[in-house]
N, C-alpha and C positions, 0 to 999 in steps of 0.2 A: 102496447108491446111491440107492434110493427114499427113504430117510430123509433124505439130504443134500439132495435136490431140494426136498422139502417144507420143510425148514429154511431153505433159501435163499429160497423164496417168502415164507415168514412173515417172515423178516428184512427182505426188501425192502418187504413190506407195512408193517411197523412203521416202517421209515425214512420211507416215503412218508407214512404217517399222522402221524408226528412232525413232518415238514416242513410238512404241511398245517396242523397246529395252530399252528406258528410263524407261518406266513403269515396265518392268521386272527387271531392275537393282534396281529401287527404292523398288520394292516388296522384292527383295532378301535382300537388305540392311535392310529393316524393319524386315524381318523374322530373319535375322542374329542378329539384336539388341534384338529381343525377346528371341532368344536362349541364347544370352549372359546374359541377365537379369535373365533368368531362371537358368543358370549355377552358378551364383554367389549368388543365394538366400541361406540363412542360413538353414542348416538342423535342424530338430527338436532336442531339447536337450534330451540327454539320461539320464536315471535314474542313479544317482551316485552310487546306490547300485549295479547296473549291471556292473560297471567298476571295482569293487573290485575283487582282485584275491582271490579265495576261499582258506581258510586255509588248509594246508596239513593235512592229517590224521595222528595222532600221537598215539603211543601205550598208554595204560592206565598208569596213574601216571607220564607221561612225563612232565618235567618242562615247564612253559609258554614260548611260542615262541615270539621273538621280544623284549626281555628285560623286559617283564611284571613281576610284583611281585605278589606273592600270598597274599591274604588278611591278615592283621595283626591279630595276635592272641588276643583274648579278654583278658583284664586284669583279674587276679585272684581276686575273690570277696570272702569276708569272709562269711562262712556259719555257723559259730559258732564252736568253738573248743570243745573238748570232755567235756561235762558236762551233768549231769542227769537232769538239770533244763531246760525246754523249753524256748527258747528266746521269749521275748515279741514281739507280731506281729508288733508293731510300731517302733521297732529297725531296721533301714534301713541298710542292709549290704553295705559296702563300699569297693572299690579296696584296696587290701593289699599293703602296702608300708612302708618303713623305719623300716624294721624288725618286722612289726606287724604280729602276728599270728591270730589276730581277729581285726575287725574294724567296728564300727557301728556309725550311726548318728541318733539322736532323735530330731525331730522338734516340737517346741511348738508354742504358739500363738504369734502374732506380730513379727515374725521373730526370735524368740529365738531358741536356739539349744544347744545341748551338744554332745560331741564327746566321744566315749567309745572305749577303746583299750586294747589289751593284747600284751605285749612285753616280751620276755625272753632274759636275758643277762647273762653274766658270774656270777658265784657264788660270786666273789669278789665285784660285783656291788650292793650287797644287803644290804649295810650299811644303816640302817634305819635312823639314825640321819642325815647323809649326804643328803639323798634323801628328807627327810622332809624339811630340810633347803633350798634345791634347789627349791622345790615347793613353799615354803613360800616366797622366794625371787621373784618368778614369779608373785606373787599376792601382792607384796609390803609389806609383813610382815617381821618383824625382825627375825633373826636367834635365835634358842633356844639352850640350852645346854643339855647334857645327863641327867642332873637332872630334866629337864623339860619334858622328854619323857613320863613318866607315866601319866601326865595330858593331853598330846596331842595325844598319840597313844593308841588305843584300840586293844584288841585281837578279831579276827574274827574266830569263830568256823568253822573248815573245815578239810576235810581229807587230805589236802595238808600239814598239820602240823601247825606250828606257823605262822599265817598270821597277820601281823601288819596292822591296819586300821587307816587312818588319814583323817580328814575332815577339809579343809582349805578354808576360805573365805576371800576375800580382793579386792584390786583394779585390774580391768582387765588389763592384761599386754599390750594388744593392744588398750586399751581405748574403747572397744565396749562391754558394759554390756549385750548385746543380745547374745554374743558368748563366754563370759569369765567372771570370777569373783568367781568361786568356783572349787576346786579340791577335789574329793573323790578318794582316792587311797588305794590299798591293795598290800602289799609286801609279797611274799611267797618265802623265801629262800630255796634252795635245793642244793644238791651236784652237780647235772647236770646243774644248772643254776637258776637264780632268776627270778621269774615271777612278772611282774609289771602290775596290773590291774588298769586302771585309767579311771575315768569319769571326764570330764572337760567341762565347758561351763557356760551358764547363771545360776546365783546363785539359783533363784527360781526353774527353771526347773531341775537343778541338785538335789535339795532337793526332788522334786517330784519323781525322778527316782532312788533315793538312795536305796529304798527297793528292786526294781528289780535288781539293780546292785549287792547288797550284796547276793541276792539269786543266781544270776548267778555265782559269785565267789565261793560261798559255795558249788556249785554243782560239782566242779572239783575234779578229782581224780589224785593220783600220777601216 
């Protein structure tokens, strides 16, 4: 009987010990799983700005780094050529282009407008008859002869010398009467080059701006 009692105690002890080992192993496995889950968790996102490499310090006036380009220069805008007559405030300066030394836009009601310009070309381009016929053709008017010039061309008093003035009205070249239909032009021949002052646009608005245009042209000096 004594032997059986000791054997029962040992057996129970073995069972308890074996169970404890299982619990310990299970606990270790659970703890290991928790550690693994923690290790694969995503780290917080970083601020993209913090990932940028700071630009190196460059000396003054150094060209842009990384192929960058400097801002494009603003287009030249007409501020009015040399004239002793102030420009009307409603003449809007426009970017200079196509050999223009001055360029303005005048806007009227209902989308009407006129374009005002000054272009200087070679002295040989100042043939009055040829230019008048060119402008007449642009407005659907027939060409004239040299004998007709006295009734078509007027003389504009100016310190530029003899300035031929012409006022032509006709069919808009582009078919838009709001933007075309009348040309008022002054031709000022000179040894250094011929100046072409031109106002072109809506017929009624061109007529309303004719006085301002003639004052502007008359204010020029050689």
